[in-house]
C-alpha positions in Angstrom: -17.5 -6.0 -14.1 -18.8 -6.2 -10.6 -15.4 -5.1 -9.2 -15.3 -2.1 -11.5 -18.8 -1.0 -10.5 -17.8 -1.1 -6.8 -14.6 0.9 -7.6 -16.6 3.6 -9.4 -19.2 3.8 -6.6 -16.4 4.1 -4.0 -14.5 6.7 -6.0 -17.7 8.8 -6.4 -18.3 8.6 -2.7 -14.8 9.9 -1.9 -15.2 12.8 -4.4 -18.5 13.7 -2.8 -16.9 13.7 0.6 -13.9 15.7 -0.4 -16.2 18.3 -1.9 -17.6 19.0 1.5 -14.2 20.1 2.7 -13.1 23.7 3.0 -11.8 25.0 -0.3 -8.1 24.8 -0.4 -5.4 25.0 -3.0 -4.8 22.0 -5.2 -1.4 20.5 -4.3 0.6 18.1 -6.3 3.5 15.9 -5.0 5.8 13.4 -6.7 7.8 10.4 -5.5 10.4 8.2 -7.1 12.4 5.4 -5.6 14.4 2.2 -6.0 14.3 -0.9 -3.8 16.3 -4.1 -3.5 13.0 -6.1 -3.3 9.4 -5.0 -3.8 7.8 -6.5 -0.7 4.0 -6.2 -0.3 2.4 -7.5 2.8 5.4 -9.7 3.5 5.6 -11.2 0.0 8.2 -10.4 -2.7 6.5 -9.1 -5.8 9.7 -9.2 -7.8 11.0 -12.7 -7.1 13.5 -11.0 -4.7 14.8 -8.7 -7.5 15.1 -4.9 -7.4 12.3 -2.5 -8.5 11.9 1.0 -9.7 8.9 2.8 -8.4 7.2 6.2 -8.6 4.0 8.1 -8.3 2.0 11.4 -8.4 -0.4 12.5 -5.7 -3.0 15.3 -5.7 -4.6 16.7 -2.6 -7.4 19.3 -2.2 -8.7 19.9 1.3 -9.2 16.5 2.9 -9.5 14.8 -0.5 -6.7 13.0 -2.3 -6.1 11.0 -5.5 -3.0 9.5 -7.1 -1.3 7.0 -9.3 1.7 4.8 -8.5 3.7 2.3 -10.5 6.3 -0.4 -10.1 7.8 -3.3 -12.0 6.7 -6.7 -10.8 7.5 -10.4 -11.4 5.3 -13.2 -10.0 7.4 -16.0 -11.4 5.1 -17.2 -14.2 3.9 -15.8 -17.6 2.5 -12.8 -15.8 2.3 -9.0 -15.5 5.5 -7.1 -15.8 4.2 -3.9 -14.2 1.7 -2.7 -11.6 -0.1 0.5 -11.9 -2.3 1.6 -9.0 -5.0 4.2 -8.9 -6.4 5.5 -5.7 -8.6 8.2 -4.1 -10.1 9.0 -0.7 -10.5 11.4 2.1 -8.4 12.1 5.2 -10.6 13.8 7.8 -9.4 14.4 11.4 -11.7 14.1 14.4 -10.3 15.3 17.7 -6.8 13.7 17.8 -7.5 10.9 15.4 -6.6 11.0 11.7 -8.7 8.9 9.3 -8.0 7.6 5.8 -11.1 6.3 3.9 -10.5 5.4 0.3 -10.5 3.0 -2.6 -7.4 1.4 -4.4 -7.4 -0.2 -7.9 -4.3 -2.4 -8.4 -3.9 -2.7 -12.2 -1.4 -5.1 -13.8 -0.2 -5.1 -17.4 0.2 -8.3 -19.6 -2.4 -10.3 -17.8 -1.3 -13.7 -19.1 -1.3 -17.2 -17.5 -4.7 -16.6 -15.8 -8.0 -15.3 -17.1 -7.5 -11.9 -18.6 -7.9 -9.2 -15.9 -7.8 -11.7 -13.1 -4.6 -10.2 -11.6 -6.1 -6.7 -11.3 -8.4 -6.0 -8.3 -10.0 -3.4 -6.1 -9.7 -2.8 -2.3 -11.6 -0.5 0.0 -9.5 1.0 2.8 -10.4 2.3 6.3 -7.5 3.4 8.5 -7.0 5.5 11.6 -3.9 6.8 13.4 -3.1 8.9 16.5 -0.1 10.5 18.0 0.9 9.2 21.5 3.7 11.3 22.7 6.4 11.3 20.1 5.1 8.1 18.5 2.2 7.5 16.1 0.1 4.3 16.3 -2.4 3.2 13.7 -4.8 0.5 12.5 -5.9 -0.3 8.9 -8.4 -2.6 7.3 -8.7 -3.5 3.6 -11.5 -5.3 1.9 -11.6 -6.7 -1.7 -14.7 -8.3 -3.2 -12.6 -10.3 -5.6 -8.9 -11.1 -5.0 -6.4 -12.0 -7.8 -6.7 -15.4 -9.4 -10.5 -15.4 -8.9 -10.0 -16.5 -5.3 -13.0 -14.7 -3.9 -13.3 -11.9 -1.3 -10.3 -11.0 0.9 -9.5 -8.9 4.0 -6.3 -7.5 5.4 -6.0 -6.0 8.9 -2.9 -4.3 10.2 -1.6 -2.6 13.4 1.3 -0.2 12.8 3.5 2.2 14.8 6.4 4.6 14.2 8.6 6.8 16.5 11.6 9.0 16.1 14.6 7.6 17.9 17.3 10.1 16.9 17.5 13.1 14.8 16.4 12.2 11.2 16.1 8.5 12.2 12.7 6.8 12.6 11.8 3.3 13.8 8.6 1.8 12.4 6.9 -1.5 12.1 3.6 -3.3 11.5 1.9 -6.6 12.0 -1.0 -7.8 9.8 -3.0 -10.7 8.6 -4.2 -11.5 5.0 -7.3 -13.7 4.7 -8.6 -14.9 1.3 -11.8 -16.8 0.7 -10.3 -19.5 -1.5 -6.6 -19.3 -0.8 -4.1 -19.6 2.0 -4.3 -17.1 4.9 -1.1 -15.8 6.5 0.3 -13.4 9.0 3.0 -10.9 8.2 5.2 -8.4 10.1 8.0 -5.9 9.4 10.4 -3.7 11.3 12.7 -1.1 9.9 14.7 2.1 10.2 14.3 5.2 8.0 16.9 7.9 7.8 16.3 11.3 6.2 19.4 12.0 4.1 17.9 15.4 3.1 14.5 16.9 3.5 13.5 15.2 0.2 15.5 12.0 0.2 15.3 9.1 2.6 16.7 5.5 2.9 14.8 2.7 4.5 16.2 -0.7 5.7 13.4 -3.1 6.6 13.0 -6.7 7.8 9.9 -8.6 6.5 8.6 -12.0 7.4 5.5 -14.2 7.2 4.3 -17.4 8.9 3.9 -19.3 5.7 7.5 -20.1 4.4 6.1 -23.4 3.1 4.2 -21.5 0.4 7.5 -20.6 -1.4 10.6 -18.5 -1.2 8.7 -15.3 -1.8 7.1 -15.8 1.6 10.5 -16.2 3.4 12.0 -13.6 5.7 14.0 -10.9 3.9 15.6 -7.5 4.3 14.8 -4.8 1.7 16.8 -1.6 1.3 14.9 1.3 -0.4 15.8 4.8 -1.4 13.0 7.3 -2.0 12.8 10.9 -3.1 9.6 12.9 -2.5 9.1 16.4 -3.8 
């Protein structure tokens, strides 16, 4: 209940901020993709199996909202699907682009743990800036109650991307997940994305963490993804 109240307050704040933006046309975009392994912050969320994913985004001025879904497998009697809801604003100040929002990670078939204990909310604050042809960014996430009733959690990340050839982009990130009553760990990734068309791209990415001892889902891995956006 506490988490849902925070989510509602944050969502209301983002709507209020977006209302202050200049009136612009409401725009909808869609995405659908497949991946050899759904990796989230360095951890396989599908027991190293493939996933089908997709979502819808709406933007109006600097405001945005959307929904995204994927199959998941955590290796126990657990959720079979993840459905995320999110909203926020993306203002630009001078040469810095900001992203301030809230994300609700919802999971179906909450079994094996207390009902609802998989689903959680995160508040997001991110900023990025172009430096020459490259873009560098920083992001911070906060959750008042992480899955498994493990208490509050934070995730910080540094990321960067740069075109290295026509239609080919190199990108990577390094981050750290800290949880009040669970194991903390660092994660990083590095990959190449190639635009097959103006709407279809393939991504090949290496992921790793510093906590292989926590299980095979924390091991290093390469994931290949194909995503269409329109």
